[in-house]
C-alpha positions in Angstrom: 31.5 -5.2 -7.3 29.1 -6.9 -8.8 25.5 -7.3 -7.1 24.5 -10.3 -5.4 22.4 -12.5 -7.2 20.4 -12.7 -4.4 19.7 -9.3 -4.5 16.4 -7.7 -6.1 17.6 -5.7 -9.4 14.6 -4.3 -10.7 15.2 -0.7 -11.4 11.5 -0.2 -10.0 12.4 -1.9 -6.8 12.4 1.7 -4.5 8.8 2.7 -6.2 7.5 -1.4 -4.4 8.0 0.3 -1.6 4.4 1.1 -1.1 3.4 -2.5 -1.1 5.7 -3.6 1.9 4.6 0.0 4.0 3.6 1.0 6.1 5.4 -2.4 8.6 7.6 -1.2 10.0 11.1 -2.7 7.6 14.8 -3.1 8.7 17.8 -3.0 7.1 18.5 -6.4 9.4 15.2 -7.7 8.3 14.9 -7.6 4.6 18.7 -8.8 3.9 17.2 -12.0 6.3 14.5 -12.0 3.7 17.1 -12.4 0.8 19.0 -14.5 3.2 22.2 -11.9 2.5 24.1 -10.0 5.3 23.4 -6.3 6.4 26.4 -5.5 4.6 25.8 -7.2 1.3 22.2 -5.9 1.2 23.5 -2.6 1.9 26.2 -2.3 -0.4 24.2 -4.1 -3.5 21.2 -1.9 -2.9 23.5 1.2 -3.1 24.9 -0.1 -5.8 21.8 -1.0 -8.3 19.0 1.7 -6.4 22.1 4.7 -6.4 20.9 5.8 -2.7 21.0 4.0 0.4 17.7 2.1 1.9 17.1 5.1 4.1 17.5 7.7 1.3 14.8 5.5 -0.5 12.3 5.0 3.0 12.9 8.4 4.1 11.7 9.7 -0.3 9.2 7.4 0.0 7.5 9.3 2.9 8.0 12.4 1.7 6.3 12.1 -1.3 3.5 10.9 1.1 3.2 12.7 3.8 2.2 15.4 1.0 -0.6 13.7 0.0 -1.8 12.9 3.5 -1.0 16.6 4.9 -4.5 17.0 2.8 -6.5 14.9 4.1 -8.3 16.7 7.1 -10.0 13.4 7.8 -6.5 11.9 9.4 -5.3 12.1 12.7 -1.2 12.5 13.2 -1.4 9.9 14.6 -2.8 7.6 11.2 -0.5 9.4 9.2 1.8 8.0 11.2 0.6 4.7 11.2 0.6 4.8 7.3 4.2 6.0 6.8 5.9 2.9 9.1 6.1 5.3 12.1 6.2 3.5 15.2 5.0 7.0 17.0 2.9 10.1 16.4 6.3 12.3 17.8 8.7 10.1 15.3 6.2 11.3 12.0 6.4 15.1 13.8 10.0 15.4 14.2 10.1 14.1 10.7 8.1 16.6 9.6 9.4 19.2 11.1 13.3 18.7 10.5 12.3 18.2 6.6 10.3 20.6 6.3 11.2 23.3 9.4 7.0 24.0 10.1 5.2 21.6 12.2 2.4 19.2 10.6 0.0 22.2 11.9 1.7 24.8 10.2 1.8 22.7 7.4 -1.7 21.7 7.2 -2.6 25.3 7.8 -1.2 26.5 4.9 -2.8 23.3 2.6 -5.9 24.6 4.1 -5.0 28.0 2.4 -3.9 26.8 -0.6 -0.8 27.6 -0.4 1.8 25.2 -1.9 4.1 23.2 0.9 7.5 22.7 0.2 8.2 19.1 0.9 
């Protein structure tokens, strides 16, 4: 299958998410902006990037979460907004699923100088 010519094939595309977030993105929104179907977008994205769009967003959030957790001045609500979550409870569930710890536990580990596994 050949990539759709309208789809961005820049290998740096996943890292360009920094310029898009914290806006909440959906596959339907991106596909509409590119004037392709959601099916074309998802298949082409996986072919070009080697992972699903959801996996890219998950990885992006994990990378940024580590830095945000080290900032005691940020509330969980502020972190959720910076990471594109619509509510802080979704961020808390994401942290628990990704690490097995609560956000409070991760912050305590960070404050004690211990490495957190993200």
